[in-house]
C-alpha positions in Angstrom: 158.2 82.1 -9.2 159.2 80.6 -5.8 157.0 81.9 -2.9 158.0 81.6 0.6 154.8 80.4 2.5 156.0 81.7 5.9 156.3 85.2 4.4 152.9 85.0 2.8 151.3 83.9 6.0 153.2 86.6 8.1 152.1 89.2 5.5 148.5 88.0 5.5 148.5 88.1 9.4 149.9 91.7 9.3 147.1 92.7 6.9 144.5 91.0 9.0 145.8 92.7 12.2 145.7 96.1 10.4 142.2 95.5 9.3 141.1 94.4 12.7 142.7 97.5 14.2 141.0 99.8 11.8 137.6 98.2 12.6 138.2 98.5 16.3 139.1 102.1 15.9 136.0 102.7 13.9 133.8 100.9 16.4 135.2 103.1 19.1 134.4 106.2 17.1 130.8 105.0 16.6 130.4 104.3 20.4 132.0 107.7 21.3 129.6 109.5 18.9 126.6 107.5 20.5 127.5 108.5 24.1 126.2 111.7 25.6 127.4 113.3 28.9 123.8 113.8 30.2 120.3 114.6 29.1 119.5 117.3 26.8 117.1 119.4 28.8 114.9 122.1 27.1 113.4 125.0 28.9 109.8 124.7 29.5 109.7 120.9 28.5 107.0 118.5 29.7 108.1 117.1 33.2 107.4 113.6 31.7 110.5 114.1 29.6 112.6 113.7 32.8 110.9 110.4 33.9 113.9 108.1 33.3 116.7 110.4 34.3 117.0 108.8 37.7 117.9 105.4 36.2 121.2 106.6 34.7 124.1 104.7 36.2 125.0 101.1 37.0 122.8 98.6 38.9 123.2 95.1 40.4 120.2 93.0 39.4 118.5 90.0 41.0 116.7 88.5 38.1 113.7 86.3 38.7 111.9 84.6 35.8 108.6 82.9 36.5 107.8 79.9 34.2 104.5 78.7 33.0 104.4 76.1 35.8 104.9 78.8 38.4 108.5 77.8 39.2 111.1 80.5 39.6 114.5 80.8 38.1 116.8 83.3 40.0 120.0 84.6 38.5 122.3 87.7 39.0 123.2 90.3 36.6 123.9 94.0 35.8 122.0 96.9 34.3 123.9 99.8 32.7 122.0 102.9 31.8 123.4 106.0 29.9 122.5 108.9 27.8 123.0 108.7 24.0 122.2 110.6 20.8 123.2 114.0 22.1 121.2 113.4 25.3 117.9 112.9 23.5 117.6 109.2 24.4 118.6 106.7 27.1 120.1 103.4 26.3 120.4 100.5 28.7 122.1 97.2 28.6 120.6 94.3 30.6 123.2 91.6 31.4 122.4 88.3 33.0 125.4 86.4 34.3 125.4 82.7 33.2 125.4 79.6 35.2 128.7 77.7 35.0 129.4 76.9 31.4 126.5 78.9 30.1 126.3 81.9 27.9 125.4 85.3 29.3 122.0 86.8 28.2 122.0 90.3 27.0 119.5 92.8 25.6 119.4 96.6 25.2 116.7 99.2 25.3 116.6 102.5 23.5 114.1 104.9 25.0 113.1 108.5 24.2 110.3 110.9 25.0 108.1 111.8 22.2 107.1 115.4 22.7 104.2 115.4 20.3 102.5 112.4 21.7 103.6 113.1 25.2 104.7 109.5 25.8 107.9 107.4 26.2 108.6 105.2 23.2 110.7 102.1 23.9 112.5 99.6 21.7 113.9 96.5 23.4 116.3 94.3 21.3 117.7 90.9 22.2 119.5 88.9 19.6 119.8 85.9 21.9 116.0 85.9 22.5 115.5 86.9 18.8 113.2 89.7 20.1 112.3 93.2 19.1 109.6 94.8 21.2 108.1 98.2 20.9 106.4 99.7 23.9 104.9 103.0 25.0 103.9 104.5 28.3 104.8 106.8 31.1 104.1 107.7 34.8 101.0 106.2 36.3 100.3 106.7 40.0 104.0 106.9 41.0 105.1 104.0 38.8 106.3 103.9 35.2 104.1 101.6 33.1 104.9 100.6 29.5 102.6 98.6 27.3 102.7 96.7 23.9 100.6 94.4 21.9 102.6 91.2 21.2 101.7 88.0 19.3 100.9 86.2 22.7 98.8 89.1 24.0 99.2 92.3 25.9 102.6 93.0 27.6 103.0 95.3 30.5 106.4 96.4 32.0 106.2 98.3 35.3 108.9 100.1 37.3 107.9 100.5 40.8 109.1 101.1 44.4 111.7 103.6 42.9 114.2 105.2 45.1 117.6 106.7 44.5 119.1 103.4 45.6 116.7 100.6 44.2 113.7 99.8 42.2 111.6 96.8 41.1 110.8 95.9 37.4 107.8 93.6 36.6 107.1 92.0 33.3 103.5 90.8 32.9 101.4 89.2 30.1 97.7 89.1 29.5 96.1 86.8 27.1 92.6 88.0 27.8 92.8 91.6 26.7 94.0 93.0 30.1 91.2 91.3 32.3 93.9 89.4 34.1 97.8 89.4 34.1 100.3 86.7 34.6 103.7 87.7 36.3 106.6 86.5 34.1 109.5 88.5 35.4 110.2 90.1 38.8 113.6 91.9 38.9 115.1 93.9 41.7 117.7 96.6 41.1 120.2 98.0 43.6 122.3 100.9 42.6 126.1 100.0 42.5 128.2 102.1 44.8 130.8 104.5 43.2 134.3 103.3 43.6 135.7 104.9 46.7 132.2 105.7 48.1 
């Protein structure tokens, strides 16, 4: 049997294209099913369930990472926040733009309000950092504070100085059970203007 190699390669490329297209369509269906048009609001619910509503949208980010020696690394990025899972949770994507020739840093947070425990439960995932962090918390004196026990000690994330247009996000670590805290991240968010605004 004499097989034409060009036809085999063309046929293989066609099958590969069809497979990639089918996967792309399926991925789009998954993301369409994940998205929600807004929060699922329940009559009489705890006001704490609405704590993160104001963060939905797109934000420009000034990232500042504080190293162990106290030096600071400043980069730019973006934060995208939207409702998912029939409006029962918020998901955000943190994007740090790379320096020339670098790879962008990304991570995502899924957060929902646990009505029985009356607390927000948060899962942060970053394959680049090989990190999965579980935090809990809520409103404290006009700020949002989330805490976790991690191998290096206690972790505290704080959203503060919150307005409709901007907010500050602090990441701190305590290695002495909360007696003292070391600032590791100090990020400033500014809401992106809507096109045509």
